[in-house]
N, C-alpha and C positions, 0 to 999 in steps of 0.2 A: 173514611172512602166507603162506595155503597159495595155490601156483597154480589157481585155479579156471579158467583158461585152458584145463587141461587136457580138462574135461567139457565147458566151453559150445563147442568145437571139435566137439564130438558133435551139437550142437543146429545149429548156423549153418552153412551151407553156401554158401558166399563171404559169406558178412555177413549174409544172409536166414535166414528160419524161419519155416516154416509148422505151426502146431502145433493138432493138433484136442484139445480137449476132449470129455472124457468121463466127468468126475468129478462127472457131475450126480445120479446118487444121493445123493451122500452128505450131501445139503441137505435128504431127507426128508419132498420135495415130489412129488406124484403126475403132475403137469402137465409136471414133467421128464424123465418118463422113454422121452417117444415116441421112436420107435425106434432104442430101448436097452434095449426088455424081455428080448432075448439078448443078454447080452454078448460070449459067444464070437464069437456070430456076426458080432456089429458091429465089434469089436475085428479080427477076421481079413480082415472086408473094407477095413478102413482099411488094414491092414497091406498089402493087396493093392494098395490105391490108392497108396502108398508116400509121406505126407507126411515132412515132417523131423523130426516128435515127436507124440506121443502123451499127451495128461495123462488119468492116472487116478491110483486111490484105492488104500491101502494094500489093501484085500479085492480089487481087480478087475486090480491090475497084473500078477497071473499071465498074464492074457489074451494080454499082450503080450510079457511078459517068457519064456514057454514055449512060445513061438512057435518054430519049427527054424528059419527062414529067417536066414540066417549076416547080412542086410543091415537088419535091423525098423527101423524108427524110432526115435529116443530116447523114453526114457520121462521126462515130467515129475510129478514124484509131487507132490501136492495136500497137505497136511500141515493144514489147519484146516476144521474145521466149524464154518457157521454156521447161525441159525435166521430170517435175514434176508429172505427168497426168497417167501414169502408169501402169497396174497390178505390174509387175515385176521395179522396181527402181532401174537405174543404180548406180555404185559406183559415179561415177563424175555427179553431178549435174551442170544445168546451167542456167543463165539466161541473155540472150546475146540483146543488144538492136541495132535498127536499125540505120546505117551508116547516121548522118543529119535528125536524125527523123521527126524533126517538120519542116525543110524545104521542106521534102519530104511530109508532112501533107500539108503545103501552096501550093503545088504544084497539089496536089490533090483537093483544097479546103475544107478541111474535117472544121470540127466547133471542135472537141476536139482530143486530144490525150489521151490514154490510157495505162497506166503502172503496173505492180504488184508491191505488198508490201508482200513478201510468206514468214512465219514463219512457219519453219518445224520442227520436234523434233529432237534435236542433229545435227542439219544444220546449224548452225550460219553464214558459208560461204556464202548460198545461200542467205540469210537477207542482207549479206553484199554487194552481188550484186546487190542485189533490191535497195538497199539504192543509192548505187553510180549511177545505171540508171535513180533515179529521179533525184537526183541532176545536173546530165548533162541534163536531159528533162526539168529540171525547167528555168535554163539559157537559153535554146533556146527557149522556149515559154515566157518568158519574154523579149526576143527578137525581138519576131514575132506577138505578142498579141496574144498567141495559149493557149487557156486554158486547164488545166491540170487533168485528171482523174486519180486516183491511185487506185490501187485495194487491200489494206490489205487483206488476205487471209490464215486468219491460217488454219493447217492441222494438221491433228492427222494420226499415225496408222490405216491401215483399216484389218478386220479380214479378209480378202481375198487376202492381200497383197495388194501393192502401199498405197497409203493416201488418203482420205477424209476429207472433211472439218469439221472442229473442231467450232462448234457454244456455245462453253461457252462465257457466258457473258465478265468472267473474264480475256480471254485470247483477245477476240473482241477487247474492248473498250481500252486499252494501243496500239494495234496495229492502231486501227483507229484515234488516239490518236496521233500516230508518224505522219502516213500521212499527217494530218494536218499540224504539225508540218516543216514537209518537204514542204509544200507549195500547197496541192492540192486545187484546184479549184472546185472539185467534188469528192465526195467517192461513191465507189462500193465495198459494205459489202454485206458477208453472214447475212443471217437473223440467231438469234440467237437461242439457243436450245427452251426457250420459248418465244414464241414473242410477249406477253403482254412485256416483258423487253425492248423491240426493245426503248424505248424513252429515254434507257439512251447513246445508239448508237447516238441516235439523237443529244443528248444536248451534248455529247462529240464533235462532228462535230460543234457545235457551227452556225455560219450562213452558213456554207458551205454547200450546199443538197448531199444528201444521197440517193442514188440508191441500193435495192437491188438484189440480185442476187439471180438466179430461181437453179443453182447446176443442179442434175441430173432429170430426170423423175420421176413424181410424177404425182399420178389421177388430172384429171381436178377440181375438187371439193377441193381436197385438195391447191391447186393452186390458186384458186379463193378466197379459205377461206385465206390463206396466207397474199394472198396481198390485203385483206379486211384490215389485222390486222396491217400491216406494215404501211399502209396510214393511219390508226387512230391512230399509234404510231409518224407521225408526218414524216414519208420517202418522198421524192419529187418524185419518181417512181421507176421503176424495170428495169432491165436487163436480160431478159430471152433469153435462146439459146435453148438446148434441148429439152424445154418443149415447144418450137414453131416450130422450124424446125424439130422434130422427130413427131409432132402431125398429126395424119391423116388429120384435115383440119388446116393448120394451119394459111390462110387469117380469121376463122371464129376465133379462139381462140384469134388471135390479136386484131377483131374487140372487144370482150367480155371486154377485157384487157384495150385497148381504153375507152371504154364507162367505165369503172369502175373510171380510172383516172381523165378523163376531164368530165365526167357527172354527177359524183358521184354514178352511178348505184351500188347497190348489189351483192355480187357474186353471190346467188340465181339467180337474173336478169341474170346476165352474164352467167350463165349456161347454160340458154335458149337460152340465143346467140350461142353458141358453139355447140348446139343440133339442131336448126332450120336446 
């Protein structure tokens, strides 16, 4: 078996990781582009803020990897594109994997690849596609020594149309477990509805580190308090996107969250960093 720990060392700093997701344009939804209309400028801002990793797509990874700074954040490469995030859900849903995804990740010097494991009500065919994507990726990852991050995402019908994340513990845990069984080296999972229950997700993942998704925009105080709780529950880190890139002070918010992860800064003191 390939030693994926070589690349994982680039992703985790003393066992913790803050990955900023900037792969939203991949999904073809205009509402996801707030704050990243100019990708070059957005990525440069994040590089200067120095998170552990930045999550990008094949077409946008150049903005990170061509930056001349020697100690750039690690690249997390998104490998699948799906059409499940709009307010109007089409009759035909898909999750399509990049061709030779891991080889392309190696060429881009990525530290890890990420792929969805989607569970939508009444749409088992989409979960089928995701499982096949994961199996394909896992075989490639073993060949190239590339770590595999799986994103188990339970969704529910939204009252405004489309789907939204479902944080019900009894649904999140089995999907996380399936991702582990399929060979995930890192889990990227939603927070549970009751934050204090998150240790059950950590227990399910076992020795595999869990990074918690941020989801849609919330207040700074809510985000920082939630972060403190999931870290307390045993999460190895976070993957936040819109709460950073659509924030009026993305660099300050990044610095505040990095302080929480790597220095043990409280949510209250992190809020002072954002407000400064």
